[in-house]
C-alpha positions as CSV (number, residue, x, y, z in Angstrom):
1,M,58.1,16.0,-68.7
2,T,61.3,16.6,-66.8
3,G,62.2,15.3,-63.5
4,D,62.5,18.5,-61.4
5,T,59.8,19.2,-58.8
6,V,57.7,22.3,-59.2
7,I,55.1,21.7,-56.4
8,S,55.9,20.0,-53.2
9,I,53.4,19.8,-50.3
10,S,54.3,18.0,-47.0
11,N,51.9,16.8,-44.2
12,V,49.2,19.3,-45.0
13,W,46.1,19.3,-42.7
14,K,43.0,21.4,-43.0
15,I,40.5,21.3,-40.1
16,F,37.5,23.6,-40.2
17,G,36.1,24.6,-36.8
18,A,36.6,27.0,-33.9
19,K,39.6,25.1,-32.4
20,P,41.4,23.4,-35.3
21,Q,44.8,23.1,-33.5
22,I,43.2,21.4,-30.5
23,A,41.3,19.0,-32.8
24,L,44.6,18.3,-34.7
25,Q,46.4,17.5,-31.6
26,A,43.7,15.1,-30.5
27,I,43.9,13.4,-33.9
28,R,47.6,12.9,-33.5
29,E,47.5,11.8,-29.9
30,K,44.4,9.6,-30.0
31,G,44.1,8.6,-33.6
32,L,40.5,10.0,-33.9
33,T,38.5,9.3,-37.0
34,K,36.9,12.1,-39.0
35,A,33.5,11.2,-37.5
36,E,35.0,11.3,-34.0
37,V,36.5,14.7,-34.6
38,L,33.1,16.1,-35.6
39,A,31.4,14.6,-32.7
40,Q,33.9,15.6,-30.1
41,Y,35.1,19.0,-31.4
42,N,32.5,20.1,-33.8
43,A,35.3,20.3,-36.5
44,V,35.5,18.9,-40.0
45,V,38.6,17.3,-41.3
46,G,39.0,18.6,-44.9
47,V,42.5,17.4,-45.6
48,A,44.3,14.9,-43.5
49,D,48.2,14.7,-43.6
50,V,48.6,14.9,-47.4
51,S,52.0,14.9,-49.0
52,L,52.7,15.0,-52.7
53,S,54.9,16.4,-55.4
54,V,54.3,17.5,-59.0
55,K,57.0,17.5,-61.7
56,R,57.6,20.1,-64.2
57,G,55.4,19.8,-67.2
58,E,53.3,17.1,-65.6
59,I,49.4,16.9,-65.6
60,F,48.7,15.7,-62.1
61,C,45.1,14.7,-61.5
62,I,43.5,14.7,-58.0
63,M,40.3,12.9,-58.0
64,G,37.6,11.6,-55.6
65,L,33.9,11.7,-54.9
66,S,32.2,14.9,-53.5
67,G,33.5,15.6,-50.0
68,S,36.8,13.7,-50.5
69,G,38.8,16.9,-50.0
70,K,40.2,17.3,-53.5
71,S,39.1,20.9,-54.1
72,T,39.9,21.9,-50.5
73,L,43.4,20.5,-51.1
74,V,44.1,22.4,-54.3
75,R,43.0,25.8,-52.7
76,H,45.9,25.4,-50.4
77,F,48.5,25.6,-53.2
78,N,48.0,29.3,-53.6
79,R,46.7,29.9,-50.1
80,L,43.1,30.6,-51.0
81,L,42.8,28.4,-47.9
82,E,45.3,28.5,-45.0
83,P,46.3,25.0,-43.9
84,T,46.0,24.1,-40.3
85,A,49.5,22.4,-40.6
86,G,52.0,21.5,-43.2
87,K,54.4,22.9,-45.8
88,I,53.7,24.2,-49.3
89,E,56.4,25.0,-51.8
90,I,56.1,26.1,-55.4
91,E,59.2,26.6,-57.6
92,G,61.2,26.5,-54.3
93,T,59.1,29.4,-52.7
94,D,57.7,28.7,-49.3
95,V,54.2,29.8,-50.0
96,M,53.3,29.9,-46.3
97,A,56.0,32.4,-45.5
98,L,54.7,35.1,-48.2
99,S,53.4,38.4,-46.9
100,P,49.9,39.4,-48.2
101,A,51.5,41.7,-50.7
102,D,54.0,39.1,-51.8
103,L,51.4,36.4,-52.0
104,Q,49.2,38.6,-54.4
105,V,52.2,39.1,-56.7
106,F,53.1,35.4,-56.5
107,R,49.5,34.4,-57.5
108,N,49.4,36.7,-60.4
109,R,52.7,35.7,-61.8
110,K,53.2,32.1,-60.9
111,I,49.7,30.5,-60.8
112,G,46.8,30.4,-63.2
113,M,43.3,29.1,-62.1
114,V,40.4,27.7,-64.1
115,F,37.2,26.8,-62.2
116,Q,34.1,25.0,-63.1
117,N,32.4,28.3,-63.1
118,F,33.7,30.3,-66.0
119,A,33.5,33.5,-64.0
120,L,33.9,35.7,-67.2
121,M,33.2,39.4,-66.8
122,P,29.9,40.0,-68.8
123,H,30.6,43.7,-69.5
124,R,34.0,42.9,-71.0
125,S,34.7,41.5,-74.4
126,V,36.3,38.0,-74.8
127,L,39.6,39.7,-75.6
128,D,39.3,42.0,-72.6
129,N,38.6,39.1,-70.4
130,V,41.6,37.2,-71.5
131,A,43.8,40.3,-71.1
132,M,42.7,40.8,-67.4
133,P,45.7,39.2,-65.7
134,L,48.1,41.3,-67.8
135,E,46.0,44.4,-67.0
136,I,46.5,43.6,-63.3
137,R,50.2,43.4,-64.0
138,Q,49.9,46.9,-65.5
139,V,51.2,45.6,-68.9
140,A,50.6,48.4,-71.5
141,K,47.3,48.1,-73.3
142,N,48.7,47.4,-76.8
143,E,51.0,44.7,-75.5
144,R,48.4,43.0,-73.4
145,M,45.9,43.0,-76.3
146,R,48.6,41.5,-78.5
147,Q,49.4,38.7,-76.0
148,A,45.6,38.0,-75.4
149,A,45.0,37.8,-79.1
150,A,47.8,35.3,-79.4
151,I,46.4,33.1,-76.7
152,L,42.9,33.2,-78.2
153,D,44.5,31.9,-81.5
154,I,46.1,29.1,-79.6
155,V,42.7,28.0,-78.2
156,E,41.1,28.6,-81.7
157,L,38.9,31.5,-80.7
158,G,40.8,34.2,-82.5
159,A,37.8,35.3,-84.5
160,W,35.7,35.7,-81.2
161,G,37.7,38.3,-79.5
162,A,35.1,41.2,-79.9
163,K,32.2,39.1,-78.7
164,F,30.8,39.0,-75.2
165,A,30.4,36.0,-72.9
166,H,26.7,35.6,-73.5
167,E,27.3,35.2,-77.2
168,L,29.4,32.1,-76.7
169,S,28.5,28.5,-75.9
170,G,29.4,26.9,-72.6
171,G,32.4,25.1,-74.1
172,M,33.6,28.3,-75.8
173,Q,33.4,30.2,-72.5
174,Q,35.4,27.5,-70.8
175,R,38.1,27.9,-73.4
176,V,38.1,31.6,-72.8
177,G,38.6,30.9,-69.1
178,L,41.5,28.7,-70.0
179,A,43.0,31.4,-72.3
180,R,42.7,33.9,-69.5
181,A,44.6,31.6,-67.1
182,L,47.3,31.1,-69.8
183,A,47.6,34.8,-70.8
184,A,49.9,35.6,-67.8
185,N,52.1,32.7,-68.8
186,P,52.0,31.1,-65.3
187,D,54.4,28.3,-64.2
188,V,51.5,26.4,-62.7
189,L,47.8,25.8,-63.8
190,L,45.3,24.9,-61.1
191,M,42.1,23.5,-62.8
192,D,39.2,22.6,-60.5
193,E,36.7,20.4,-62.4
194,P,36.8,22.8,-65.3
195,F,34.8,20.6,-67.7
196,S,32.3,19.0,-65.3
197,A,29.4,21.3,-66.0
198,L,29.5,20.6,-69.8
199,D,27.6,18.2,-72.0
200,P,29.5,14.8,-72.5
201,L,30.4,15.6,-76.2
202,I,31.7,19.1,-75.5
203,R,33.5,17.8,-72.4
204,R,35.4,15.3,-74.5
205,Q,36.2,17.8,-77.1
206,L,37.7,20.2,-74.4
207,Q,39.7,17.3,-73.0
208,D,41.2,16.8,-76.5
209,E,41.8,20.5,-76.7
210,F,43.5,20.5,-73.3
211,I,45.7,17.5,-74.2
212,R,46.7,19.3,-77.3
213,L,47.5,22.6,-75.6
214,S,49.5,20.7,-72.8
215,K,51.7,19.2,-75.5
216,I,52.4,22.7,-76.9
217,L,52.7,24.8,-73.8
218,K,54.0,22.1,-71.4
219,K,52.5,23.8,-68.3
220,T,52.7,22.1,-64.9
221,T,49.0,21.4,-64.1
222,V,47.1,20.2,-61.2
223,F,43.7,18.9,-62.5
224,I,40.8,18.3,-60.1
225,T,38.1,15.9,-61.2
226,H,35.5,13.5,-59.8
227,D,35.6,11.4,-63.0
228,L,38.2,8.6,-63.2
229,D,37.7,8.3,-67.0
230,E,38.8,11.9,-67.3
231,A,41.7,11.5,-65.0
232,V,42.9,8.4,-66.8
233,R,42.6,10.1,-70.2
234,I,44.5,13.3,-69.4
235,G,46.7,12.6,-66.3
236,D,50.3,11.6,-66.2
237,R,49.8,10.7,-62.6
238,I,46.6,10.4,-60.4
239,A,46.1,10.8,-56.7
240,I,42.8,9.3,-55.5
241,M,41.4,10.9,-52.2
242,R,38.9,9.7,-49.7
243,D,37.9,11.5,-46.4
244,G,40.6,14.1,-46.9
245,K,43.3,11.5,-47.4
246,V,45.3,10.3,-50.5
247,V,44.5,6.5,-50.7
248,Q,46.6,5.8,-53.8
249,M,48.9,7.7,-56.1
250,G,50.4,6.6,-59.3
251,T,50.2,6.5,-63.1
252,P,46.8,5.6,-64.6
253,E,48.2,2.3,-65.5
254,E,49.4,1.5,-62.0
255,I,46.1,2.5,-60.4
256,V,44.1,0.5,-62.9
257,M,46.3,-2.6,-62.8
258,H,47.0,-2.5,-59.1
259,P,44.3,-0.8,-57.0
260,A,45.4,-0.2,-53.5
261,D,42.2,-1.2,-51.7
262,P,38.5,-2.1,-52.4
263,Y,37.6,1.6,-52.6
264,V,40.0,2.2,-55.5
265,A,39.1,-1.2,-57.0
266,D,35.4,0.0,-57.2
267,F,36.6,3.1,-58.9
268,V,38.5,1.4,-61.6
269,A,36.2,-1.6,-62.1
270,G,34.5,0.0,-65.1
271,I,37.5,1.5,-66.7
272,S,38.5,-0.1,-70.1
273,R,42.2,-1.1,-69.9
274,L,42.6,-1.1,-73.7
275,K,44.2,2.4,-73.9
276,V,45.6,2.5,-70.3
277,V,47.6,-0.7,-70.0
278,H,50.8,-1.0,-72.0
279,A,53.2,-3.8,-73.1
280,H,55.6,-3.4,-70.2
281,A,52.8,-4.2,-67.7
282,V,51.7,-7.3,-69.6
283,M,55.0,-8.9,-70.5
284,Q,56.6,-11.9,-68.8
285,P,60.3,-12.7,-68.5
286,I,61.7,-14.3,-71.7
287,S,63.4,-16.9,-69.6
288,G,60.1,-18.1,-68.2
289,Y,58.6,-18.4,-71.6
290,T,61.5,-20.3,-73.1
291,T,61.6,-22.7,-70.1
292,A,57.8,-23.5,-70.7
293,H,57.6,-23.4,-74.5
294,G,61.1,-23.6,-76.0
295,P,63.0,-21.1,-78.1
296,L,61.2,-18.0,-79.4
297,P,60.3,-18.1,-83.1
298,A,62.8,-16.1,-85.2
299,D,60.0,-14.0,-86.8
300,C,58.5,-12.6,-83.6
301,R,56.8,-9.3,-83.8
302,R,58.6,-6.6,-81.8
303,V,56.8,-3.8,-80.1
304,P,57.9,-1.0,-77.8
305,P,57.2,-1.0,-74.0
306,G,54.6,1.6,-74.4
307,E,52.4,-0.2,-77.0
308,T,48.7,-0.2,-75.8
309,L,46.8,-3.3,-74.9
310,S,44.3,-2.4,-77.7
311,N,47.1,-2.7,-80.3
312,L,48.5,-5.8,-78.7
313,I,45.2,-7.5,-79.0
314,T,45.0,-6.5,-82.7
315,Y,48.4,-8.0,-83.3
316,A,47.4,-11.2,-81.5
317,I,44.4,-11.6,-83.7
318,D,46.5,-11.5,-86.8
319,D,49.4,-13.7,-85.4
320,T,49.1,-16.6,-82.9
321,G,52.7,-16.3,-81.9
322,P,54.4,-14.6,-79.0
323,I,55.2,-10.9,-79.1
324,L,58.5,-9.5,-78.1
325,V,58.8,-6.3,-76.1
326,A,62.0,-4.4,-77.1
327,D,63.6,-1.1,-76.5
328,A,66.8,0.3,-77.9
329,G,67.5,-3.0,-79.6
330,K,67.2,-4.9,-76.3
331,D,64.5,-7.6,-75.8
332,L,62.9,-6.9,-72.5
333,G,60.0,-9.5,-72.2
334,V,57.5,-11.6,-74.1
335,I,53.7,-11.5,-74.3
336,T,51.4,-14.4,-75.2
337,R,47.8,-14.6,-76.1
338,A,47.2,-16.0,-72.6
339,D,48.9,-12.9,-71.0
340,L,46.6,-10.7,-73.0
341,L,43.4,-12.6,-72.2
342,R,44.3,-12.7,-68.5
343,T,44.9,-8.9,-68.5
344,V,41.4,-8.3,-70.2
345,I,39.6,-10.6,-67.8
346,E,41.2,-9.2,-64.6
347,G,39.9,-5.8,-65.8
348,T,36.4,-6.9,-66.3
349,E,33.7,-7.0,-63.6
350,V,32.4,-10.6,-63.2
351,S,29.5,-11.8,-61.1
């Protein structure tokens, strides 16, 4: 993942109703709540003053419960919904300034979408379904079929190109939907709860498949989910939404270790920290350890800052001594058994 920004949205609002601008003005001037806006203006606040950015190659998860605004928000990125206010830029293009014709070209060339509903064309073969975005671009038939076949191979469905959607399982159909979104080689993938309709085992397999593909293709992805386990598993960063607002944004580790409010704390209470928390978040300063315990043993185990809590606990079972966290030959901090126990206990619900 590189540091340059691909998606940037600033102060985006979406208010549904007959007079959204009047309702927005009242919100800004009077600080009305979502319930008050509904009561006084018969308007629904779908997205409330959201700003965020997504870096190149990043998997950015937006999550929240039903009605939190997550799907409404993502539909603004390619103007399937028009915002009441705010600015949206993708790859430096002001999406709000595009004409209808330019917007159509922009969507086709820059953005791929994968929905919960597979939306495959039943009268087309799998290969034809995948080739559709290239057909819209008027790519020659032989070339678009070649590209579609190559993408099917990447999602491990190369042998199924001549089949029709009804001949595939739900998980296979969703992989075809992903292949279709990838066929046009978009800069950005928008994925709206793509795996939520699937059985848990198939869902986990597709998460694994998506993680594998992301490492290969390095697509900038905005992934919508209501499942924090899924967001933690696949996301580089997560934004948690409630009532149209982003209430916390950060890495999975930051959100699990430092929930911003009771709402987020409730979300993360059941998440296992074993694969989410890493050594750099657990370690204490070396000076603090030596002051309390004396010099470090010469034979301390050294681990990188990204070592998981799960592995750290395994090391502590085998060796009672402290663990040094080091990077590029420099010792950064130290971890004791007490540090590990404290981290595990703080991540466990207690009555």
